Structures are given as structure tokens and as C-alpha cells.
N, C-alpha and C positions, 0 to 999 in steps of 0.2 A: 279600363273604364272605372277607376276607383272612386270617381265622383258620383257614380250612380248609387242610389240607395237600394238596399235589398227589399224585395217585396215583403209586405207584412202578412199576406195571406198564405196559408199553408194548404197543401193538398189534403183533402179529407182522409185519404187512405194511408197517410204517413203513420208508421208504427209509433205507439206511445209506450212510455215506461210505466212503472208501478204508481208513480205520482201524477200521471196524466200528461206528461210533456213529451213532445216530439224532439228529435235531435235538433231541429231548426230552432227550437226555443232556447237552446244553449249557445247559439251563435251570437256574434256581435256585428260590428260594422264591416264594410268591405275593407280588405287589407290594402294599405298603401305601400307595402314592402315590394322589393323587386320580385318579378316573376321567377319562381324556382327557389326563393329563399327558404332555407330550412326552418326558419321560425314559424312560417305558416303551417308546416307539417306538425310542429309542436302544438300550435293552437288547435289544429284539427284533432290531435290526440287528446288534449284536455277536454274538448267538447265531447268526444266519444266516451271518455272515462267518466265524466260527470253524468252523462245520460245513462250509462250502464249502471252507475251506482245509485240511480234514482234520487240524486241530490236536488233539492229545490233551489233554483238559482238565487233566490233572495237570501238564502242562508250562507252564501259565500261572500267573503271579503277578499278582493284581489288587490294587491298593492305592487307597485313597481317603482323604479328609480328613473334614470335617464339613459337613453340609448335606443338603438333599433329594437332590441329585445323588450325594452320597457314600454314601447308603443303597443306591443301585442295584446295586452289585456283589453284593449279597445275592440279586438277582433274575436273575442269569445265571451260567453256569459254576459250578454248585454243587459240582463235584468238583475245583475248582482250588484253589491256595493263595490266601488272602485276608488282608488286614491293613487295618484301619480306624485311621488315624493321628490325631494331634492336628490341630486346625483349621489349615489352611494349610501343614502340614508334610509332606504326602505326598511331595513331590519329594525331600527329603533322606533319608527312610526308604527310598524306592525306590532312590535312588542307592547307599545302603549295601548293600541287598540285591543289586543288580546287580553291585557290585564283588565281593561274596562268591561269587555264583553266576551266571556269565554264560550258563549253559545254559538258563535259563528264559526264557519270553517275557513281557515286562513290559508290563502295561496299567494305566495310571493314569487314574482317573476323578475329575473334580473339577467344581466349579461356578464361577460368576462371582464369588461372594463368597469362596470358598475359594482361588481363583487370582488374582483381580484386586484383592482387598483385603488381607486378613491374609497371604496367601501370595504376594503379588506378587514379592517378592525371591526367594523360592524358585523360583517359575516361571521367572524370568529366568535364574538361574544354572544351572538344569537345561538350558535351551536352549543356553547358551554352552558347556557342558561336553560336549554331544553324547551324553548318556546314551541308550543304545539302548532306546527304549521308545515306546509309543504313548500319547499324552496326549490324552484326550478331555475337553473342557470342555462340560458341559451348561449352556448359557448362556440364562437366562431374564430377566435384567435386574432381578430382585428378590430380596430375602431371604425366601424362602418360609416357612422355619421360624419366623421372627419376624414374620410377618403382613404382608409385602408392602412394606417400605421399598425405596427405590431402591438398587440395587447400583452398583458402580463401572463396570459396562458399560452402564448405562441411558443412552439417548441424550438429549442436551440438548434440552429442549422436550417430551419424552415426558410424558404425564399418567398419574398413578397412578389406582387404582380409586376413590379418594376425591376425585380432582380436582386434587391438587397437581401442579405442573409442576416437572420436574427442571431445575435451573439449572447443574448441573456438567457439564463436558466428559466424554465417555465414554472409557474405556480400551478400545482395540481390541486384543484378545489376539492376533489373527492378525498384525497389524502389529508388535506387540511381539515376537512369536516370530521374525518375519523380521529385525527389528533385532538381536535377541540371538543369531542364528546358527542357528536351527532349519533342518534340511535337508529337511524335508517339512512343508509348511503347507497346510492345506485348511480350507474352511468348508462346513458342510452345514446342512440344515434337517431337524428331526425329522419333519416332514410329507412328506419326499421320500426314502423309503428306496431308491428306484431309484438315486438319486445317492449316498446315504450308504453303502450296503453295499459297493460297490466301493472307496470312499474308505477305509473301515476295513480292507478286505483289503489294499490297497496299503500302508497305513500299517504294518500288522503285519509286512509283508515288508521294510519299509525298514530299512536299517542306519544308525541314528542317531536323533536326536530328531525324532519325528513328532508333529505337533499337528493336531488337528481341532477347530475351534471350531464346535460344533453349536448353532444357535439352536433353543431348546426352550421353547415357550410355557408359562407357568404358568397353568393354567386357573382357579386360585383367585384370583390377585391381578394377573395381567398379560395378560388376554385380552379387553380391552375397547376400545371406541373411544377413540382418543387414545394408545394404547400402540403403540410401534414394535417390540414383541416379541410381538405377538399373532399368531394363526394367519392372520387375514384380512390384516393388514398385510404379513406376510412372504410370503404367496402373491402379493400384488399388487406387491411391490417386490423380489422375488427376481431378481437378475441373474446367471444362471448363465453362466460363461465357457466351460465345457466339460462334456461328459458323458464318462464313462470306463468302460472295461472292464479287468479284471485277470486275468492268466493266471499261475499258478505255473509253474516251469520245465518240469515234466513234461507239461503239457497242450499239445496242438497248437492253434495259432491258426487258426481257419477263418472267422472272422467277416468280413463285407464291409459296407462303408458306401457310401451313395450320395453325394449332394452334401455338400460341406463338407470343410474341411481336416482331415486325420488325422495325428496325431503319435504315434509309438511312443517310449516312454521305458524303456530297459532298466535294471534295478536290479542290485545287487551279486550277488544270488543267482541271477540268470538269469531272474527273473520280469519280466513286461512290463506296463507301464501304457499302454494305448492311449487317447489322448485324441481325441474328436471335438469339434473346436473350434466353439463357437457364436459366438465372436468371433474371426474369422480372424487379427486382428492381435495376439492375446494369446499371450505366450511364457512358459510356466511355468518356464523355466530362467533367467529374468531377475529376480533378487531385487529390484533397485531399481525396476524397472518394476512389479513386483507390489505394492510398497508404495504407489507413486503411483496405481496403478489402483484400489486399495481406497479411498484417500482421495478420489479424483476422483468415484467413484460414491457414496460416503457423503455428499459435499457435495450431491448431487442427490437424497438420500433413498433411494438404492438399496443393497441388501445383496448384495455379490458372493459367490457360492458356487461350489464346484468345487475342483479342484486348483489352488491359487494359485502354489505354488513347489515344485520338487523338485530335489535335487542327486543325480544317480545315482552320483556318485563319492564320496559322503559316507563318513566314517569315524566310529567311535564312541569312547567314553571309554577302553575297554580298549586300543584301538589307539593312542590319543594318549599314554597313560602307559606303554605297552609292557609290559603284564602278561603273564604266562605263559598259554598256552592252557588249561591245566587250571584249573578253578574254584578259587578261593582256599580255599573251605570244604572242599575235598577234599585239600588239601596237609597233609602231616604236620608235626610239630614241627621236624624237622631241616631241612625246606624253608623254613619260615617264620622260624626262628631258627638260621641256619647257624653261629653262633658268632662269637667275637671276631676270629678271623683274617679272616673275610670282611668284617667291619666295618672292620678296619684297612686292607684293600685298597681299600675304597670311599673311606675318608678320604684315603688316599695318592693316589688318582686325582684328588682335588679340590685338592691342595696345589700 
């Protein structure tokens, strides 16, 4: 019944966060995706993460491209800023918005077609520039809107619903993000929100380009025997390297763990990511090892999930190009165009 509007009234007993919002305040419209689509689970995880972080919805700018995944921003944070861009061009539009107003929290939602095919170049340059944003890829390995052709992330040897076998090598977006310089790289599974929600919380707090490649089965075209992006396959071949918890700066950390190695990673704003390692030899601070680890397990048919890499000392695009603290869209004409004398001084310094 996707044509029905959600009720605007909330039950008075609903729990509120520190800024006075209930979880319902972070929802959007009714989803029009297929029942059981993994993308809806990702939307629910984003809603929960933003509510737990006490983020005011109007401080978020959510941007997307084209595809099933790029429809999903309509289903969460209905009171935030939103922009649906051209196919594959979300990163450049988001970069422009971020340069103009650094005070918003930027969330980009894309898909495997939008990011790994037509938008591959834009994805790569966003990573290398260190734009301060959370980039969520809803990765199902097919073009759902055009009836289930293989996408660029489909694994070689995977079978389509009609029985065709993919003969092309896949693009691993997590590995590409690592190569291009992303400072927070994770992979999740839409069927495991216990792992996904803390990943989203940590990514939103990260200063720099944060990428989460979320494997999200397409129930219409890629959830059958022979698919490597189905619910059954991912549950059987999910190799989690860590489980994590996230604390904003103001919250006291009181959790205790039993057996297993525990690593605390402090971020620039004072928040802490606490990793409970399931693989004791895995180091999320080693970019080169992370790339090797992903490929080693992929060769065995395993999908590595968890926090793959984080650089707690990362800086973002504004720091790299040394812009002023005040958002550029708030500057006056005299600040933006200081006159010919200022230009002459700049030119003189370059002679």
C-alpha cells in the first residue's frame, strides 16, 4: 500500500533523543521498493543511526543519483535537505554543495550502477579529494530498474535469474576507495543491522571521505541460487573481521568485553570506535593490508565485512585547500570579490 501516506501524529510515549526528536521524526515517505528489498533495511539503519547520534534532521544534506538505491533518500530523513542528481553525478554536485556550506552533514546514497559504471570517475575523484561526507553504496550487483542485467560489481561466474553467467571481472568499490585515498572504508550487509548501524554512526562522525559498501540483495532479480549477492549466499560467505561500537564524545564508555582483542580508535571530534576483533591479526589502520585482505578472501569466495580501514588523523577538502571557517555561501560580496588591489597582491606573490 505504498500510495498511503504515513500518519503525521506520533504516540506521546515514543522515546525522544537528546534534541527532542522521536525515531519517527527521522523517517521519510512510504517505500515503493519491492517487499524484502535490502535497500529498505539500509534506510532503517540510517534512520536509527541519525536518531542515536542526536542529529537534527535539517542539518543533513542527502544527495543521490539514479537507480533503485537513489530513490531511497525519499524514505528517510524527510525533514532534511535533499537533491536527486543526474545518473552518476552525485559526487560532483555534493562536492559543490560542501564547498559552499561546510556546516551541513553530507550523506551520499548511490548504487553499484550509479557508482561503479557511469559514475566511476566521479566516485574515484571524490575519494582522492577527501570530501567530508558519508558515501553509502547500496550494492546488489544488478541493474534493477532495467530488469536485472549484471552491473559492474557482479562477481565473475555469478548466474543471473535467467541463467546467464557473468564473464567480466567485478569492480570492488571498497578496494577502489582504499586505492583512491578514502580515510574510512567499511563493508556491511543489509541483513545485519547490528553491524551496519554502528558503521553508519562512525562514518557520519568521521572527518573526511567515508565509504560504506553495503551488500543489499535484490529480491526481484538477484536472490536466487547461483547469485553471489543473494541473502543466502551472503549469510553463508560473510567473513566479518570485527564488530564495533561507537560513542560520541559526550557519552561515558562503560561497555566490557570478554575474550577477543579490543581496539579503540579515537576520531577527530573525540568520538571513539571500539573494535572487537573477530580476526585478531587484522589491523584497520593498515591501508595496504586491508586491500590484500579483501582480495585474499574474495579469491576464496568470501565477502569481508566490518570496518576495513580508518585514518583517525584524516583531514578534509576544506583543510586541504585552506578555506575560511565561515561557509562560503554566508560571505558577502566584499569578501568574495575584495577588488583589484587584492588580486594584484596575489599576482605579485607569484612572480
